[in-house]
C-alpha angles and dihedrals in degrees: 000000000000105000121220096004125197115264135194130212118248090236096052118111111270089233087063091059091050089050092050092051092049093045095052097031095238134140103203130047124189110233120219132198116196087348096305127110111263108162146321128256123203129213093243095055091046094051092047091051092051092056111103112257123192110252094000133118110291106258092236090062095053120107128204089254091059093066109025119103120245094227121082128169106231125189131180115246088245092058112119115252093237089058093048091050093046092046091051091048095047093048095038086232120174089214146352120237111219118214131184113198090349091302125117107264104161150322127247115206136178086262090059090048092052091048092049094046091051092051091050091050090052091052092047097041109026115193114251111243098013140300100296098094116118 
């Protein structure tokens, strides 16, 4: 989990979300409305929305709220990891937003899942002679 992730307001310009993602090298941003978690926006959907579309809204006029999905997979910080992973898989969720007492506490992404799985495999199957094997 990435603790205390960056977040963006739903009424922020969409280009601001893309700038934040590039600046912090992240792919998902929690979206807030009036300081409360509302959704999540991903880098791919932001990039797609910012491409010029014939007859569409000019990209510079789009806000984060115009493109973020209304659905977000939210889990409590105390939720066991296996439940978070199964929940992400069954919902085909790109991430899980982690809250503590209804406040944003973190975000769990596929990158976090891969890192956690790799650490578990290293614990279960330690490399003979150290970690430098290819």
